[in-house]
HTML snippet that shows the backbone in 3Dmol.js (N, CA, C, O; Angstrom):
<script src="https://3Dmol.org/build/3Dmol-min.js"></script>
<div id="view" style="width:600px;height:400px;position:relative"></div>
<script>
const pdb = `
ATOM      1  N   MET A   1     -33.590  41.494  53.838  1.00  0.00           N
ATOM      2  CA  MET A   1     -32.203  41.965  53.538  1.00  0.00           C
ATOM      3  C   MET A   1     -31.179  40.925  54.129  1.00  0.00           C
ATOM      4  O   MET A   1     -30.165  40.564  53.531  1.00  0.00           O
ATOM      5  N   ASN A   2     -31.549  40.507  55.319  1.00  0.00           N
ATOM      6  CA  ASN A   2     -30.612  39.591  55.999  1.00  0.00           C
ATOM      7  C   ASN A   2     -30.454  38.284  55.252  1.00  0.00           C
ATOM      8  O   ASN A   2     -29.376  37.691  55.209  1.00  0.00           O
ATOM      9  N   ARG A   3     -31.613  37.830  54.633  1.00  0.00           N
ATOM     10  CA  ARG A   3     -31.527  36.628  53.908  1.00  0.00           C
ATOM     11  C   ARG A   3     -30.657  36.740  52.663  1.00  0.00           C
ATOM     12  O   ARG A   3     -29.986  35.774  52.300  1.00  0.00           O
ATOM     13  N   VAL A   4     -30.652  37.878  52.008  1.00  0.00           N
ATOM     14  CA  VAL A   4     -29.835  38.157  50.851  1.00  0.00           C
ATOM     15  C   VAL A   4     -28.354  38.149  51.284  1.00  0.00           C
ATOM     16  O   VAL A   4     -27.516  37.596  50.572  1.00  0.00           O
ATOM     17  N   ILE A   5     -28.035  38.728  52.392  1.00  0.00           N
ATOM     18  CA  ILE A   5     -26.645  38.745  52.863  1.00  0.00           C
ATOM     19  C   ILE A   5     -26.141  37.398  53.197  1.00  0.00           C
ATOM     20  O   ILE A   5     -24.989  37.079  52.904  1.00  0.00           O
ATOM     21  N   LYS A   6     -27.000  36.546  53.832  1.00  0.00           N
ATOM     22  CA  LYS A   6     -26.637  35.233  54.220  1.00  0.00           C
ATOM     23  C   LYS A   6     -26.359  34.377  52.932  1.00  0.00           C
ATOM     24  O   LYS A   6     -25.382  33.635  52.826  1.00  0.00           O
ATOM     25  N   GLY A   7     -27.277  34.548  52.005  1.00  0.00           N
ATOM     26  CA  GLY A   7     -27.144  33.815  50.711  1.00  0.00           C
ATOM     27  C   GLY A   7     -25.951  34.154  49.948  1.00  0.00           C
ATOM     28  O   GLY A   7     -25.265  33.299  49.388  1.00  0.00           O
ATOM     29  N   LEU A   8     -25.674  35.552  49.922  1.00  0.00           N
ATOM     30  CA  LEU A   8     -24.464  35.946  49.259  1.00  0.00           C
ATOM     31  C   LEU A   8     -23.166  35.430  49.962  1.00  0.00           C
ATOM     32  O   LEU A   8     -22.229  35.022  49.276  1.00  0.00           O
ATOM     33  N   LYS A   9     -23.112  35.445  51.249  1.00  0.00           N
ATOM     34  CA  LYS A   9     -22.024  34.904  51.979  1.00  0.00           C
ATOM     35  C   LYS A   9     -21.848  33.410  51.789  1.00  0.00           C
ATOM     36  O   LYS A   9     -20.725  32.930  51.632  1.00  0.00           O
ATOM     37  N   SER A  10     -22.963  32.660  51.802  1.00  0.00           N
ATOM     38  CA  SER A  10     -22.842  31.239  51.522  1.00  0.00           C
ATOM     39  C   SER A  10     -22.395  30.988  50.108  1.00  0.00           C
ATOM     40  O   SER A  10     -21.629  30.046  49.902  1.00  0.00           O
ATOM     41  N   TYR A  11     -22.811  31.758  49.100  1.00  0.00           N
ATOM     42  CA  TYR A  11     -22.351  31.603  47.750  1.00  0.00           C
ATOM     43  C   TYR A  11     -20.934  31.845  47.564  1.00  0.00           C
ATOM     44  O   TYR A  11     -20.244  31.102  46.867  1.00  0.00           O
ATOM     45  N   LEU A  12     -20.454  32.918  48.199  1.00  0.00           N
ATOM     46  CA  LEU A  12     -18.998  33.284  48.023  1.00  0.00           C
ATOM     47  C   LEU A  12     -18.050  32.414  48.874  1.00  0.00           C
ATOM     48  O   LEU A  12     -16.844  32.410  48.630  1.00  0.00           O
ATOM     49  N   THR A  13     -18.577  31.685  49.859  1.00  0.00           N
ATOM     50  CA  THR A  13     -17.653  30.900  50.631  1.00  0.00           C
ATOM     51  C   THR A  13     -17.789  29.391  50.306  1.00  0.00           C
ATOM     52  O   THR A  13     -17.079  28.581  50.902  1.00  0.00           O
ATOM     53  N   ASP A  14     -18.670  29.005  49.393  1.00  0.00           N
ATOM     54  CA  ASP A  14     -18.782  27.628  49.035  1.00  0.00           C
ATOM     55  C   ASP A  14     -17.621  27.280  48.183  1.00  0.00           C
ATOM     56  O   ASP A  14     -17.359  27.946  47.181  1.00  0.00           O
ATOM     57  N   TRP A  15     -16.846  26.152  48.589  1.00  0.00           N
ATOM     58  CA  TRP A  15     -15.677  25.718  47.889  1.00  0.00           C
ATOM     59  C   TRP A  15     -15.920  25.245  46.463  1.00  0.00           C
ATOM     60  O   TRP A  15     -15.056  25.346  45.592  1.00  0.00           O
ATOM     61  N   LYS A  16     -17.105  24.734  46.259  1.00  0.00           N
ATOM     62  CA  LYS A  16     -17.462  24.248  44.872  1.00  0.00           C
ATOM     63  C   LYS A  16     -17.642  25.453  43.909  1.00  0.00           C
ATOM     64  O   LYS A  16     -17.232  25.369  42.752  1.00  0.00           O
ATOM     65  N   ASN A  17     -18.214  26.506  44.348  1.00  0.00           N
ATOM     66  CA  ASN A  17     -18.400  27.688  43.583  1.00  0.00           C
ATOM     67  C   ASN A  17     -16.960  28.375  43.329  1.00  0.00           C
ATOM     68  O   ASN A  17     -16.686  28.867  42.235  1.00  0.00           O
ATOM     69  N   LEU A  18     -16.128  28.373  44.334  1.00  0.00           N
ATOM     70  CA  LEU A  18     -14.845  28.937  44.030  1.00  0.00           C
ATOM     71  C   LEU A  18     -14.036  28.157  43.042  1.00  0.00           C
ATOM     72  O   LEU A  18     -13.335  28.717  42.199  1.00  0.00           O
ATOM     73  N   LEU A  19     -14.143  26.816  43.156  1.00  0.00           N
ATOM     74  CA  LEU A  19     -13.433  25.948  42.120  1.00  0.00           C
ATOM     75  C   LEU A  19     -14.047  26.117  40.759  1.00  0.00           C
ATOM     76  O   LEU A  19     -13.335  26.198  39.758  1.00  0.00           O
ATOM     77  N   THR A  20     -15.316  26.169  40.709  1.00  0.00           N
ATOM     78  CA  THR A  20     -15.969  26.362  39.357  1.00  0.00           C
ATOM     79  C   THR A  20     -15.572  27.618  38.764  1.00  0.00           C
ATOM     80  O   THR A  20     -15.188  27.648  37.595  1.00  0.00           O
ATOM     81  N   HIS A  21     -15.638  28.700  39.509  1.00  0.00           N
ATOM     82  CA  HIS A  21     -15.238  30.075  38.931  1.00  0.00           C
ATOM     83  C   HIS A  21     -13.803  30.174  38.549  1.00  0.00           C
ATOM     84  O   HIS A  21     -13.439  30.886  37.613  1.00  0.00           O
ATOM     85  N   THR A  22     -12.949  29.428  39.306  1.00  0.00           N
ATOM     86  CA  THR A  22     -11.536  29.359  39.020  1.00  0.00           C
ATOM     87  C   THR A  22     -11.231  28.701  37.592  1.00  0.00           C
ATOM     88  O   THR A  22     -10.501  29.176  36.723  1.00  0.00           O
ATOM     89  N   ILE A  23     -11.937  27.527  37.544  1.00  0.00           N
ATOM     90  CA  ILE A  23     -11.796  26.807  36.212  1.00  0.00           C
ATOM     91  C   ILE A  23     -12.350  27.602  35.060  1.00  0.00           C
ATOM     92  O   ILE A  23     -11.754  27.638  33.983  1.00  0.00           O
ATOM     93  N   VAL A  24     -13.473  28.236  35.268  1.00  0.00           N
ATOM     94  CA  VAL A  24     -14.122  29.004  34.225  1.00  0.00           C
ATOM     95  C   VAL A  24     -13.231  30.267  33.863  1.00  0.00           C
ATOM     96  O   VAL A  24     -13.135  30.681  32.707  1.00  0.00           O
ATOM     97  N   GLY A  25     -12.621  30.814  34.892  1.00  0.00           N
ATOM     98  CA  GLY A  25     -11.632  31.997  34.643  1.00  0.00           C
ATOM     99  C   GLY A  25     -10.501  31.502  33.777  1.00  0.00           C
ATOM    100  O   GLY A  25     -10.133  32.155  32.800  1.00  0.00           O
ATOM    101  N   ILE A  26      -9.920  30.303  34.137  1.00  0.00           N
ATOM    102  CA  ILE A  26      -8.729  29.811  33.383  1.00  0.00           C
ATOM    103  C   ILE A  26      -9.220  29.528  31.950  1.00  0.00           C
ATOM    104  O   ILE A  26      -8.529  29.897  31.002  1.00  0.00           O
ATOM    105  N   LEU A  27     -10.382  28.890  31.759  1.00  0.00           N
ATOM    106  CA  LEU A  27     -10.830  28.610  30.410  1.00  0.00           C
ATOM    107  C   LEU A  27     -11.027  29.827  29.567  1.00  0.00           C
ATOM    108  O   LEU A  27     -10.645  29.855  28.397  1.00  0.00           O
ATOM    109  N   ILE A  28     -11.656  30.896  30.189  1.00  0.00           N
ATOM    110  CA  ILE A  28     -11.847  32.151  29.467  1.00  0.00           C
ATOM    111  C   ILE A  28     -10.562  32.667  28.997  1.00  0.00           C
ATOM    112  O   ILE A  28     -10.435  33.054  27.835  1.00  0.00           O
ATOM    113  N   LEU A  29      -9.531  32.694  29.903  1.00  0.00           N
ATOM    114  CA  LEU A  29      -8.197  33.249  29.540  1.00  0.00           C
ATOM    115  C   LEU A  29      -7.592  32.377  28.456  1.00  0.00           C
ATOM    116  O   LEU A  29      -7.058  32.930  27.495  1.00  0.00           O
ATOM    117  N   ALA A  30      -7.633  31.110  28.537  1.00  0.00           N
ATOM    118  CA  ALA A  30      -7.128  30.229  27.489  1.00  0.00           C
ATOM    119  C   ALA A  30      -7.846  30.494  26.169  1.00  0.00           C
ATOM    120  O   ALA A  30      -7.194  30.608  25.131  1.00  0.00           O
ATOM    121  N   ILE A  31      -9.183  30.595  26.187  1.00  0.00           N
ATOM    122  CA  ILE A  31      -9.897  30.836  25.010  1.00  0.00           C
ATOM    123  C   ILE A  31      -9.507  32.160  24.340  1.00  0.00           C
ATOM    124  O   ILE A  31      -9.374  32.263  23.120  1.00  0.00           O
ATOM    125  N   ALA A  32      -9.325  33.217  25.251  1.00  0.00           N
ATOM    126  CA  ALA A  32      -9.013  34.524  24.760  1.00  0.00           C
ATOM    127  C   ALA A  32      -7.721  34.559  24.029  1.00  0.00           C
ATOM    128  O   ALA A  32      -7.563  35.347  23.097  1.00  0.00           O
ATOM    129  N   PHE A  33      -6.761  33.713  24.423  1.00  0.00           N
ATOM    130  CA  PHE A  33      -5.490  33.604  23.690  1.00  0.00           C
ATOM    131  C   PHE A  33      -5.539  32.958  22.365  1.00  0.00           C
ATOM    132  O   PHE A  33      -4.813  33.383  21.466  1.00  0.00           O
ATOM    133  N   PHE A  34      -6.364  31.930  22.166  1.00  0.00           N
ATOM    134  CA  PHE A  34      -6.392  31.131  21.056  1.00  0.00           C
ATOM    135  C   PHE A  34      -7.536  31.407  20.132  1.00  0.00           C
ATOM    136  O   PHE A  34      -7.374  31.231  18.924  1.00  0.00           O
ATOM    137  N   ALA A  35      -8.705  31.836  20.617  1.00  0.00           N
ATOM    138  CA  ALA A  35      -9.779  32.162  19.753  1.00  0.00           C
ATOM    139  C   ALA A  35     -10.566  33.335  20.390  1.00  0.00           C
ATOM    140  O   ALA A  35     -11.507  33.149  21.161  1.00  0.00           O
ATOM    141  N   PRO A  36     -10.126  34.531  20.022  1.00  0.00           N
ATOM    142  CA  PRO A  36     -10.811  35.726  20.616  1.00  0.00           C
ATOM    143  C   PRO A  36     -12.310  35.719  20.329  1.00  0.00           C
ATOM    144  O   PRO A  36     -12.733  35.631  19.177  1.00  0.00           O
ATOM    145  N   VAL A  37     -13.090  35.811  21.371  1.00  0.00           N
ATOM    146  CA  VAL A  37     -14.585  35.896  21.244  1.00  0.00           C
ATOM    147  C   VAL A  37     -15.011  37.192  21.878  1.00  0.00           C
ATOM    148  O   VAL A  37     -14.265  37.879  22.576  1.00  0.00           O
ATOM    149  N   SER A  38     -16.258  37.477  21.590  1.00  0.00           N
ATOM    150  CA  SER A  38     -16.819  38.702  22.044  1.00  0.00           C
ATOM    151  C   SER A  38     -16.904  38.738  23.610  1.00  0.00           C
ATOM    152  O   SER A  38     -17.095  37.716  24.269  1.00  0.00           O
ATOM    153  N   THR A  39     -16.755  39.935  24.137  1.00  0.00           N
ATOM    154  CA  THR A  39     -16.898  40.126  25.554  1.00  0.00           C
ATOM    155  C   THR A  39     -18.252  39.670  26.000  1.00  0.00           C
ATOM    156  O   THR A  39     -18.366  39.073  27.071  1.00  0.00           O
ATOM    157  N   TYR A  40     -19.259  39.914  25.254  1.00  0.00           N
ATOM    158  CA  TYR A  40     -20.645  39.569  25.680  1.00  0.00           C
ATOM    159  C   TYR A  40     -20.770  38.058  25.774  1.00  0.00           C
ATOM    160  O   TYR A  40     -21.500  37.586  26.646  1.00  0.00           O
ATOM    161  N   ILE A  41     -20.118  37.275  24.946  1.00  0.00           N
ATOM    162  CA  ILE A  41     -20.156  35.809  25.075  1.00  0.00           C
ATOM    163  C   ILE A  41     -19.427  35.398  26.325  1.00  0.00           C
ATOM    164  O   ILE A  41     -19.886  34.471  26.992  1.00  0.00           O
ATOM    165  N   ARG A  42     -18.316  36.023  26.696  1.00  0.00           N
ATOM    166  CA  ARG A  42     -17.685  35.706  27.938  1.00  0.00           C
ATOM    167  C   ARG A  42     -18.495  35.996  29.094  1.00  0.00           C
ATOM    168  O   ARG A  42     -18.563  35.189  30.020  1.00  0.00           O
ATOM    169  N   LEU A  43     -19.158  37.169  29.104  1.00  0.00           N
ATOM    170  CA  LEU A  43     -20.033  37.527  30.249  1.00  0.00           C
ATOM    171  C   LEU A  43     -21.145  36.631  30.302  1.00  0.00           C
ATOM    172  O   LEU A  43     -21.525  36.254  31.410  1.00  0.00           O
ATOM    173  N   ALA A  44     -21.746  36.220  29.228  1.00  0.00           N
ATOM    174  CA  ALA A  44     -22.864  35.363  29.226  1.00  0.00           C
ATOM    175  C   ALA A  44     -22.468  33.901  29.807  1.00  0.00           C
ATOM    176  O   ALA A  44     -23.267  33.228  30.457  1.00  0.00           O
ATOM    177  N   PHE A  45     -21.238  33.512  29.522  1.00  0.00           N
ATOM    178  CA  PHE A  45     -20.817  32.265  30.033  1.00  0.00           C
ATOM    179  C   PHE A  45     -20.575  32.281  31.525  1.00  0.00           C
ATOM    180  O   PHE A  45     -20.831  31.286  32.203  1.00  0.00           O
ATOM    181  N   VAL A  46     -20.065  33.443  32.073  1.00  0.00           N
ATOM    182  CA  VAL A  46     -19.906  33.625  33.483  1.00  0.00           C
ATOM    183  C   VAL A  46     -21.278  33.706  34.111  1.00  0.00           C
ATOM    184  O   VAL A  46     -21.470  33.190  35.212  1.00  0.00           O
ATOM    185  N   GLY A  47     -22.224  34.322  33.467  1.00  0.00           N
ATOM    186  CA  GLY A  47     -23.557  34.375  34.031  1.00  0.00           C
ATOM    187  C   GLY A  47     -24.267  32.979  34.132  1.00  0.00           C
ATOM    188  O   GLY A  47     -24.961  32.649  35.094  1.00  0.00           O
ATOM    189  N   LEU A  48     -24.026  32.220  33.072  1.00  0.00           N
ATOM    190  CA  LEU A  48     -24.530  30.788  33.128  1.00  0.00           C
ATOM    191  C   LEU A  48     -23.923  30.067  34.267  1.00  0.00           C
ATOM    192  O   LEU A  48     -24.632  29.345  34.968  1.00  0.00           O
ATOM    193  N   VAL A  49     -22.656  30.211  34.503  1.00  0.00           N
ATOM    194  CA  VAL A  49     -21.948  29.497  35.553  1.00  0.00           C
ATOM    195  C   VAL A  49     -22.616  29.990  36.994  1.00  0.00           C
ATOM    196  O   VAL A  49     -22.930  29.181  37.867  1.00  0.00           O
ATOM    197  N   VAL A  50     -22.763  31.203  37.105  1.00  0.00           N
ATOM    198  CA  VAL A  50     -23.392  31.689  38.358  1.00  0.00           C
ATOM    199  C   VAL A  50     -24.781  31.099  38.500  1.00  0.00           C
ATOM    200  O   VAL A  50     -25.101  30.567  39.563  1.00  0.00           O
ATOM    201  N   ALA A  51     -25.630  31.170  37.465  1.00  0.00           N
ATOM    202  CA  ALA A  51     -26.931  30.627  37.557  1.00  0.00           C
ATOM    203  C   ALA A  51     -26.908  29.141  37.912  1.00  0.00           C
ATOM    204  O   ALA A  51     -27.643  28.706  38.798  1.00  0.00           O
ATOM    205  N   PHE A  52     -26.100  28.386  37.250  1.00  0.00           N
ATOM    206  CA  PHE A  52     -25.899  26.924  37.487  1.00  0.00           C
ATOM    207  C   PHE A  52     -25.562  26.715  38.932  1.00  0.00           C
ATOM    208  O   PHE A  52     -26.133  25.828  39.567  1.00  0.00           O
ATOM    209  N   ASN A  53     -24.616  27.528  39.507  1.00  0.00           N
ATOM    210  CA  ASN A  53     -24.216  27.343  40.901  1.00  0.00           C
ATOM    211  C   ASN A  53     -25.350  27.667  41.859  1.00  0.00           C
ATOM    212  O   ASN A  53     -25.530  26.984  42.868  1.00  0.00           O
ATOM    213  N   VAL A  54     -26.090  28.675  41.556  1.00  0.00           N
ATOM    214  CA  VAL A  54     -27.200  29.023  42.480  1.00  0.00           C
ATOM    215  C   VAL A  54     -28.283  27.934  42.435  1.00  0.00           C
ATOM    216  O   VAL A  54     -28.855  27.590  43.469  1.00  0.00           O
ATOM    217  N   ILE A  55     -28.561  27.403  41.264  1.00  0.00           N
ATOM    218  CA  ILE A  55     -29.520  26.288  41.201  1.00  0.00           C
ATOM    219  C   ILE A  55     -28.996  25.095  41.924  1.00  0.00           C
ATOM    220  O   ILE A  55     -29.727  24.436  42.664  1.00  0.00           O
ATOM    221  N   ARG A  56     -27.723  24.801  41.721  1.00  0.00           N
ATOM    222  CA  ARG A  56     -27.107  23.674  42.352  1.00  0.00           C
ATOM    223  C   ARG A  56     -27.185  23.784  43.964  1.00  0.00           C
ATOM    224  O   ARG A  56     -27.480  22.818  44.669  1.00  0.00           O
ATOM    225  N   MET A  57     -26.895  25.037  44.452  1.00  0.00           N
ATOM    226  CA  MET A  57     -26.920  25.203  45.904  1.00  0.00           C
ATOM    227  C   MET A  57     -28.349  25.143  46.448  1.00  0.00           C
ATOM    228  O   MET A  57     -28.524  24.812  47.621  1.00  0.00           O
ATOM    229  N   ASN A  58     -29.323  25.431  45.693  1.00  0.00           N
ATOM    230  CA  ASN A  58     -30.704  25.400  46.187  1.00  0.00           C
ATOM    231  C   ASN A  58     -31.243  23.976  46.214  1.00  0.00           C
ATOM    232  O   ASN A  58     -32.198  23.712  46.944  1.00  0.00           O
ATOM    233  N   TYR A  59     -30.653  23.014  45.424  1.00  0.00           N
ATOM    234  CA  TYR A  59     -31.135  21.611  45.356  1.00  0.00           C
ATOM    235  C   TYR A  59     -30.246  20.731  46.069  1.00  0.00           C
ATOM    236  O   TYR A  59     -30.522  19.532  46.097  1.00  0.00           O
ATOM    237  N   THR A  60     -29.159  21.188  46.683  1.00  0.00           N
ATOM    238  CA  THR A  60     -28.215  20.184  47.382  1.00  0.00           C
ATOM    239  C   THR A  60     -28.272  20.477  48.839  1.00  0.00           C
ATOM    240  O   THR A  60     -27.602  19.811  49.629  1.00  0.00           O
TER     241      THR A  60
END
`;
const viewer = $3Dmol.createViewer("view");
viewer.addModel(pdb, "pdb");
viewer.setStyle({}, {cartoon: {color: "spectrum"}});
viewer.zoomTo();
viewer.render();
</script>
């Protein structure tokens, strides 16, 4: 359990993750204004970003 908490803290305080999620959030808002897409597609996109960041953190 302690490992999960440390990993979550590390993930949430990493500046690269914060920057990536900020950029993705802005892109999702921009896309929502110009080309409305399904909520499921937006959620899948956020999930892919999270997965990419977790993989990046494990290999760097």
